[in-house]
N, C-alpha and C positions, 0 to 999 in steps of 0.2 A: 477867848478869841476876840470878842467884841471890844474889850477894854485894852488889850495889849497887842493882839495880832498873832499871826502864826509863827513869828520869830522868837517867841518867848522860850527861854531856857534858864536853868539855874546856873548862871555864871558866878564868878567869885563875888561879885557885888551882891547878888541875891542870896547866895549861900551865907555870907556874913550877916546880911540883914535878918534872915530867918533865924540864924543861930543866936543872935543877940537881941531878938525882938519879941520876946514873949509878951502877949497881950496886945500886940498891934493888930490892926484890922486889915482885911484884904484890900480895902480901898487905899490904905497907907502903903501897902506893898506895891500896888499898881503905880502909885505916885513915885515911889522910890525907883521902880523899874524905869519909868520915863525920865526921871531926873539923872539917872546914871548912864544913859545910852551914849552920850557924847564921850564920856571918859572910858566907857567899855569898848568903844570902837578903836581906841588907841592901843598900841602894843602894851601888854602888861608883863611884868616880870613873871617868869615861870618858877614855881616853888622848887626848893632843893630836892623834894621827894620825886620830882618829875624830871630827872636828869636826862632821860632819853628825849623828851619833848624839848628841853632847853638846848640840848646838843643839836637836834634837827633844825630848830629855829636859827641858831647861830650858823650852822653849816650852810643852810639855804641862803642866808644873808651874804655869806662869802662866796657862794657858788649859785647865783640866781638861775643859771641855765642847767643846773645839775639835776640828774634824774633820781628817782627814789632808790633805784638799785645802787647808784653811786653813794648816796647818803647812807644807806644801810651798810655798805662795805666800809665806809669811813667810821661809822659807829662801832662796828665789830673791831676794827683796828684800834680805835680809841679805848674800848673796853679791855682789849688784850694787853694793854700796856700796864706796867707796874704802877701802883699808886704810891704817891710820895707824901 
């Protein structure tokens, strides 16, 4: 908490750092956290395995005043369509 603060979470930048960083120190991880905050604040692509999240992000960007209920109805409609 003292080094990073209450906002720490394992985002994509930290998950990749940990997965590829055997032998690194906690101090190096803290430095990586701080170094990636600006980039982490920018919208990141949503992985293909998270189709629902990607759909909702796209839907809300097209319908900024849309409700959760409307977004979920659009998702159900989207998923009911044949895949090509």
